[in-house]
C-alpha positions in Angstrom: 90.5 133.6 79.4 92.6 134.2 82.5 95.0 131.3 82.7 96.6 132.5 85.9 93.4 131.8 87.9 93.0 128.4 86.3 96.7 127.6 87.1 96.2 128.6 90.7 93.0 126.5 91.0 94.8 123.5 89.5 97.7 123.9 91.9 95.3 124.0 94.9 93.4 120.9 93.6 96.7 119.0 93.2 97.8 119.9 96.7 94.5 118.9 98.2 94.4 115.5 96.7 97.9 114.5 98.0 97.7 111.7 100.6 98.6 112.9 104.0 101.2 110.1 104.3 103.4 111.9 101.7 103.9 114.7 104.2 104.6 112.6 107.2 108.2 111.4 107.7 108.2 109.3 110.8 110.5 106.5 111.7 108.9 103.1 111.5 111.4 101.6 113.9 110.0 103.6 116.9 108.3 101.4 119.4 106.4 104.4 120.8 104.2 104.3 117.6 103.0 100.8 118.7 102.5 102.0 122.3 100.2 104.8 121.0 97.8 102.4 119.3 94.4 102.1 121.1 93.5 98.8 122.7 91.1 97.0 120.4 92.8 98.2 117.2 92.9 95.5 114.5 96.6 94.6 113.9 98.6 92.1 111.9 102.1 91.0 112.9 104.8 89.4 110.7 107.4 87.7 112.9 111.1 87.2 112.1 110.4 83.4 111.8 107.8 84.2 109.0 104.6 83.6 111.2 101.7 85.9 110.7 99.4 86.8 113.6 96.2 88.9 113.2 93.7 90.1 115.8 92.9 92.9 118.1 95.5 94.6 120.3 95.0 93.6 123.9 98.1 95.3 125.4 101.5 96.8 124.8 104.5 96.7 127.1 108.1 97.7 126.8 109.0 94.2 125.5 106.1 93.2 123.3 102.4 93.1 122.4 99.5 91.0 123.4 97.0 90.3 120.7 93.5 88.6 120.9 93.1 86.2 118.1 90.3 83.8 117.1 92.1 81.0 119.0 92.9 83.0 122.1 95.4 85.5 123.4 99.1 85.5 122.2 102.0 87.6 123.3 104.7 88.4 120.7 108.0 89.8 121.9 109.3 93.0 120.3 112.5 91.2 119.4 110.6 88.7 117.3 108.5 91.3 115.4 109.6 92.0 111.9 106.6 94.2 110.9 103.5 95.3 112.7 100.5 96.7 110.7 97.4 98.5 111.7 94.5 97.2 109.7 92.3 100.0 108.2 88.5 99.9 108.4 86.1 100.4 105.5 87.2 101.8 102.2 84.0 103.8 101.9 85.2 106.6 104.1 88.1 107.8 101.9 85.8 107.5 98.8 83.2 109.7 100.5 85.7 112.2 101.7 87.4 112.3 98.3 84.0 112.9 96.6 83.2 115.7 98.9 86.5 117.4 98.5 86.4 116.8 94.7 82.9 118.3 94.5 84.1 121.4 96.3 87.1 121.8 94.1 85.0 121.2 91.0 82.5 123.8 92.1 85.4 126.3 92.8 87.1 125.5 89.5 83.8 125.9 87.6 83.0 129.2 89.4 86.6 130.4 88.7 86.1 129.5 85.0 82.8 131.3 84.9 84.3 134.4 86.6 87.3 134.4 84.3 85.2 134.2 81.2 82.5 136.7 82.3 79.8 134.3 83.1 77.4 132.3 80.9 73.7 131.8 80.2 74.0 128.2 81.5 75.8 128.9 84.8 73.8 126.2 86.7 74.7 123.6 84.1 78.4 124.5 84.1 78.5 124.5 87.9 76.7 121.1 88.0 79.1 119.6 85.6 82.1 121.0 87.5 80.7 119.5 90.8 79.9 116.1 89.1 83.4 115.9 87.5 85.1 117.0 90.6 83.2 114.5 92.8 83.9 111.6 90.4 87.7 112.4 90.3 87.8 112.9 94.1 86.0 109.6 94.7 88.5 107.9 92.4 91.4 109.4 94.2 89.8 108.5 97.5 89.4 104.9 96.4 93.1 104.8 95.4 94.3 106.3 98.7 91.9 104.2 100.7 92.8 100.9 99.0 95.7 100.3 101.3 94.2 98.0 103.8 97.2 97.9 106.1 99.3 100.7 107.4 102.9 99.9 108.6 103.3 101.0 112.2 106.5 99.3 113.2 109.4 97.6 111.4 112.5 96.2 113.2 115.8 97.2 111.8 
C-alpha cells in the first residue's frame, strides 16, 4: 500500500474542510466593514448600555446605522455600538456544500486507495462507500461550520 498517496489525500481533505474564517485576519473595529453591508441585511446590535436591537439594515452613515425593526426604524450612533453582527441565513446551505465537498473528497480518497492497491473486484462498492462516508463527514463539518448564526462585523475598541 502506498502510504504517501494516502497522506497527500488526507492533507488535501484536512485543508479543504477548514473554515474560510480561519484564513481571514481582518480588523473588527473597522467601520468600513459595516458600510460594505448590503441594505436589507439582517443585523443585530449590542449597545454600550446593554440594549439589543435586531432588524434589517436600512442605511449606514459615517456616524451610525439605521435599522428597521418590528416596531419601526431606529438609528444607533457608532459611538454607542459595542458589537454589530450580521445574522446568517439558513444552516442548510453549509450542510449541502459540506456534503458535496465531502463526497468529492471521499470519491477521490477511495479512487486513490483503489489505485494504490491495484484495484478490486468490488470497485463500485468501495467507491460508493467512500462517497457515502465522505458526504456524511462533510455534512457534519458543514453543520458545525454553519451553526454560527451570527457573524461579528464590527466591535468598538
